[in-house]
C-alpha positions in Angstrom: -2.8 -7.5 26.7 -3.9 -6.6 23.2 -2.4 -3.7 21.1 -5.9 -2.4 20.7 -6.4 -2.2 24.5 -3.2 -0.3 24.9 -4.0 2.2 22.1 -7.5 2.8 23.5 -5.9 3.5 26.9 -3.5 6.0 25.2 -6.5 7.8 23.6 -8.3 7.9 27.0 -5.2 9.3 28.6 -4.9 12.1 26.0 -8.6 12.9 26.3 -8.3 13.0 30.1 -5.4 15.5 29.8 -7.8 17.8 27.9 -10.3 17.7 30.7 -8.0 18.0 33.8 -5.1 20.2 34.7 -1.6 18.8 35.3 -1.4 17.0 38.7 -5.1 16.2 38.9 -5.7 12.6 40.2 -7.8 11.6 37.2 -5.0 12.6 34.9 -2.4 10.6 36.9 -4.7 7.5 37.0 -5.2 7.6 33.3 -1.5 7.8 32.7 -0.7 5.0 35.2 -3.4 2.7 33.6 -2.0 3.3 30.1 1.6 2.6 31.2 0.6 -0.6 32.9 -1.2 -1.8 29.8 2.0 -0.9 27.8 4.2 -2.9 30.1 1.9 -6.0 29.8 1.8 -5.6 26.0 5.6 -5.5 25.9 6.0 -8.8 27.9 7.9 -11.3 25.7 8.7 -8.9 22.9 11.6 -6.5 22.2 9.5 -3.6 20.8 6.0 -2.4 20.0 5.5 -0.5 16.8 2.4 1.1 15.3 1.8 3.1 12.2 -1.2 5.4 11.3 -2.0 5.4 7.6 -5.0 7.5 6.9 -7.7 6.3 9.3 -6.1 2.9 9.6 -3.9 1.6 12.4 -1.2 -0.9 11.5 0.7 -2.8 14.2 3.7 -4.5 12.7 2.5 -5.4 9.3 -1.1 -6.1 10.2 -4.1 -3.7 10.3 -6.0 -3.8 13.6 -9.5 -5.0 13.0 -10.6 -4.9 16.6 -10.0 -1.2 17.3 -13.2 0.1 15.9 -13.6 3.7 15.0 -10.5 4.9 16.8 -10.4 8.6 15.8 -7.0 9.2 17.3 -5.2 7.6 14.3 -5.9 10.5 11.8 -5.5 13.1 14.6 -2.0 11.8 15.4 -1.0 11.5 11.8 -2.2 15.1 11.3 0.4 16.4 13.7 3.2 14.3 12.2 3.0 11.3 14.4 2.5 8.6 11.8 4.6 5.9 13.5 5.5 5.1 17.1 8.1 2.7 18.3 8.5 1.8 22.0 11.2 -0.5 23.3 10.8 -3.1 26.1 12.1 -1.6 29.3 10.6 1.8 28.8 10.2 3.6 32.1 7.2 5.3 33.5 9.0 8.7 33.3 9.9 8.1 29.6 6.3 7.2 28.9 4.9 10.2 30.8 7.1 12.6 28.8 6.2 10.9 25.6 2.4 11.3 26.3 3.0 14.9 27.3 4.9 15.6 24.1 2.1 14.1 22.0 -0.6 16.0 23.9 1.3 19.3 23.3 1.5 18.6 19.6 -2.2 17.8 19.4 -3.0 21.1 21.2 -0.5 23.2 19.2 1.6 24.0 22.2 5.4 24.5 22.4 7.4 21.3 22.4 9.1 20.1 25.6 12.7 20.9 26.3 15.6 19.3 24.4 16.5 17.4 27.5 13.0 15.9 27.8 12.9 15.0 24.1 16.3 13.2 24.5 14.9 11.3 27.4 11.9 10.2 25.3 14.2 9.2 22.4 16.1 6.6 24.6 13.2 4.1 24.5 10.4 5.8 22.4 10.7 7.1 18.9 7.9 8.8 16.9 7.5 10.8 13.7 6.6 10.5 10.0 6.7 7.2 8.2 9.9 6.5 6.3 11.2 4.2 3.7 14.7 3.0 3.1 16.3 1.6 -0.1 15.7 -2.0 -1.0 18.8 -4.1 -0.4 19.7 -2.5 3.0 20.8 0.9 1.9 20.4 3.9 4.1 19.1 6.4 1.6 15.4 7.0 0.6 13.9 5.3 -2.4 12.9 8.6 -4.0 15.3 11.4 -5.0 17.1 13.6 -2.5 14.6 15.6 -0.5 11.6 13.5 -1.6 11.3 11.8 1.8 12.3 13.3 5.1 14.5 11.1 7.2 14.2 11.3 11.0 17.5 10.4 12.7 17.3 7.2 14.7 13.9 6.2 13.2 14.1 2.5 12.3 11.2 2.0 10.0 11.9 0.1 6.8 9.9 -1.1 3.8 11.0 -3.6 1.2 8.8 -3.6 -1.9 10.8 -6.7 -3.0 9.3 -8.6 -0.1 5.8 -7.7 -1.4 6.8 -8.8 -4.9 8.1 -12.1 -3.5 4.8 -12.6 -1.7 2.8 -12.0 -4.9 5.0 -14.7 -6.5 4.2 -17.1 -3.7 0.5 -16.3 -4.0 0.6 -17.1 -7.7 2.3 -20.4 -6.8 -0.4 -21.2 -4.2 -3.2 -20.6 -6.7 -1.4 -22.7 -9.3 -1.0 -25.7 -7.1 -4.0 -25.7 -4.8 -7.6 -24.7 -4.5 -6.7 -21.8 -2.2 -6.4 -18.0 -2.8 -4.5 -16.8 0.3 -6.4 -13.6 1.1 -4.5 -12.9 4.3 -1.3 -12.5 2.2 -3.2 -10.6 -0.5 -4.5 -8.1 2.1 -1.1 -7.8 3.7 0.6 -6.9 0.4 -2.1 -4.3 -0.4 -1.6 -2.8 3.1 2.1 -2.5 2.6 1.7 -1.0 -0.9 -0.8 1.5 0.6 1.7 2.5 3.3 4.4 3.0 0.6 2.0 5.1 -1.5 1.2 7.5 1.3 4.6 8.4 2.5 4.9 12.1 3.5 1.2 12.6 2.5 2.3 12.9 -1.1 1.5 10.5 -3.9 4.6 8.4 -4.1 4.6 5.8 -6.9 7.0 3.1 -5.6 6.9 1.2 -8.9 9.0 -2.0 -9.1 11.4 -2.1 -12.1 12.0 -5.7 -13.1 15.4 -7.0 -14.1 14.2 -10.2 -15.8 11.2 -10.6 -18.1 9.8 -13.5 -16.2 9.3 -11.2 -13.2 6.8 -9.1 -15.1 3.5 -10.6 -13.9 4.7 -10.3 -10.3 6.0 -6.7 -10.4 3.2 -5.5 -12.7 0.6 -6.7 -10.2 2.2 -4.6 -7.4 2.5 -1.6 -9.6 -1.1 -1.7 -10.8 -2.3 -2.1 -7.3 -0.4 1.0 -6.1 -1.6 3.1 -9.1 -5.2 1.9 -8.7 -5.3 2.9 -5.0 -3.7 6.3 -5.7 -6.1 7.0 -8.6 -9.1 5.9 -6.5 -8.1 8.2 -3.7 -7.6 11.1 -6.1 -11.0 10.5 -7.6 -12.5 10.9 -4.1 -13.4 7.3 -3.3 -13.7 6.1 0.3 -11.2 4.0 2.2 -13.0 0.7 1.7 -13.3 1.3 -2.0 -9.7 2.3 -2.3 -8.6 -0.9 -0.6 -11.0 -3.0 -2.7 -9.6 -1.5 -5.9 -6.1 -2.2 -4.6 -6.9 -5.9 -4.2 -8.5 -5.9 -7.7 -5.4 -4.3 -9.1 -3.2 -6.9 -7.4 -5.3 -9.8 -8.8 -6.3 -8.4 -12.2 -3.8 -10.6 -14.2 -4.2 -13.7 -12.0 -5.3 -15.6 -15.1 -1.8 -15.3 -16.6 -0.6 -18.1 -14.2 -2.3 -20.4 -16.8 -0.2 -19.0 -19.7 3.1 -20.9 -20.5 6.1 -18.8 -19.6 7.6 -19.1 -23.1 4.5 -17.4 -24.5 4.5 -14.7 -21.8 8.1 -13.8 -22.5 8.3 -14.4 -26.2 10.3 -11.6 -27.8 8.9 -12.0 -31.3 5.5 -11.8 -32.9 2.8 -14.0 -31.4 1.1 -16.6 -33.5 -2.7 -16.6 -33.7 -2.8 -19.5 -31.3 -0.5 -17.8 -28.8 -2.5 -14.6 -29.0 -5.7 -16.5 -28.3 -4.0 -18.0 -25.2 -3.0 -14.5 -24.0 -6.4 -13.1 -24.6 -8.1 -15.9 -22.6 -6.4 -14.7 -19.3 -9.2 -12.3 -18.3 -11.8 -15.0 -18.4 -9.5 -17.5 -16.6 -8.6 -14.9 -14.0 -12.3 -14.2 -13.1 -12.9 -17.9 -12.9 -10.0 -18.4 -10.5 -11.1 -15.6 -8.2 -14.8 -16.7 -8.1 -13.9 -20.3 -7.5 -11.6 -19.7 -4.6 -12.9 -16.9 -2.5 -16.2 -15.3 -1.7 -16.6 -11.6 -1.3 -14.3 -10.7 -4.2 -16.9 -9.7 -6.7 -15.1 -6.5 -7.7 -11.8 -8.3 -8.1 -13.5 -10.9 -10.3 -15.2 -8.3 -12.5 -12.0 -6.3 -12.9 -10.1 -9.5 -13.8 -12.7 -10.1 -16.5 -13.1 -6.5 -17.8 -9.7 -4.8 -17.6 -8.9 -5.2 -21.3 -12.3 -4.0 -22.5 -12.3 -0.6 -24.2 -14.7 2.2 -23.7 -15.8 1.9 -27.4 -16.5 -1.9 -27.0 -13.2 -3.0 -28.4 -10.6 -5.1 -26.7 -11.2 -8.5 -25.1 -13.2 -10.4 -24.2 -16.0 -9.2 -26.4 -19.5 -8.7 -24.9 -22.5 -10.3 -26.5 -24.5 -7.1 -25.7 -23.0 -3.6 -25.4 -22.6 -2.4 -21.9 -20.3 -0.2 -19.8 -17.6 -1.7 -17.6 -17.5 -1.4 -13.8 -15.8 1.8 -12.5 -13.1 -0.3 -10.9 -12.4 -2.0 -14.3 -12.0 1.4 -16.0 -9.6 2.6 -13.3 -7.5 -0.6 -13.5 -7.5 -0.4 -17.3 -5.8 2.9 -17.3 -3.2 1.9 -14.6 -2.6 -1.4 -16.5 -1.8 0.3 -19.8 0.5 2.9 -18.1 2.6 0.4 -16.2 2.8 -2.0 -19.2 4.1 0.8 -21.4 6.6 2.0 -18.8 8.1 -1.5 -18.3 10.7 -3.2 -20.4 9.1 -6.0 -22.4 10.8 -8.8 -24.5 9.6 -7.1 -27.7 10.3 -3.4 -26.8 12.0 -1.0 -24.4 10.1 0.8 -21.6 8.6 4.1 -22.6 9.3 7.3 -20.7 6.4 8.3 -18.4 5.4 11.4 -20.4 5.2 9.4 -23.6 2.9 6.8 -21.9 0.8 9.6 -20.6 0.5 11.3 -24.0 -0.6 7.9 -25.4 -3.3 7.5 -22.8 -4.6 11.0 -23.5 -4.7 10.2 -27.2 -6.9 7.1 -26.5 -9.2 8.8 -24.1 -12.9 8.3 -25.1 -12.1 5.3 -27.3 -9.9 2.9 -25.4 -10.0 4.4 -21.9 -12.4 6.6 -19.9 -11.8 10.3 -20.5 -12.3 11.6 -17.0 -10.4 8.8 -15.3 -7.5 9.3 -17.7 -7.4 13.0 -17.1 -7.2 12.6 -13.3 -4.6 9.8 -13.7 -2.3 11.9 -15.9 -2.7 14.8 -13.4 -1.8 12.4 -10.5 1.3 11.0 -12.2 2.6 14.4 -13.3 2.3 15.7 -9.8 3.8 12.7 -8.2 7.3 11.5 -7.3 7.9 8.6 -9.7 10.4 6.2 -8.0 10.9 2.9 -9.7 12.6 0.4 -7.3 14.9 -1.9 -9.2 14.5 -5.6 -8.6 17.6 -7.8 -8.2 18.7 -10.3 -10.7 17.8 -13.1 -8.4 14.5 -15.0 -9.1 11.6 -13.8 -7.0 10.9 -16.7 -4.8 10.1 -17.3 -1.2 
């Protein structure tokens, strides 16, 4: 039994409850059918968990691609049901009470009794998405009160796992002809989930402990910022995801740069600077040579250091404007670079970095994009997640 089949049956059950009164045979049949599908789904596993992020349905850490336009995902998220966990061994009574509670929420009716909710909680848990500290702590990543914690809810998110996966991706690209897009998409989905906690713009930016972690952590940070900015600019879900992938891969060309050049604390020589400035061309070449359907990511890799006034690098033979995604990633790239400790300077405070961006609007960066970005960051919950001192490896 597939997860999509069970979720479709859940939606059908809720729709049937809207049409028929309690006790009607059609209502009972829909509930029995959904429970039977759930039991078959749980065969051989300890728990089924599903999260609803925007219009997307994520089972475990994978987005469902065979569910189609299942409009129950945004409807459930809209009433605070962003994640559901169901343990193996759930009884039909527990499931019936769970479905009834969900239906009541969707219809704005009073919740079931405390006794009934307790019965549901024994095998079924549902509520808002949560995030716990990296390293196994029990507190939220953001400051007190930034994220609501639902007692007994076992959702967890480790941004360090995502950083480790990016490190592995870079290694795969360096040693093979493969760009593992399954892992790229999985990282972007995880970052998207982290970004949308509590329906507020959370910036779960990774704070590196060692300078040689920079390329890895920076890729994750720019991906999060690019998706947040794209959403704030009113772009659709597919564009947001595409820009997230582009942000994650924008510096892929740096895998060709010797580590001693990337982490050099002093002034770069002309030869070293030329090596650094070749990474946009190299990154675009890598993306185009390894994966089809990544035109936006390749363009962003090539253009993300080109300024609005034509400055930056690489230089164009003929004057032209950059892709909208490139202009978005450019702003995010500068902000995260300024707010990160580098071998040659300390990290800037966020407000100083924002002021710098505003001073460069219209020359180095796009004016409208910069304005919206600064509004977004100032209205957000900046939460930098410290990396450990251990090397980022898998």
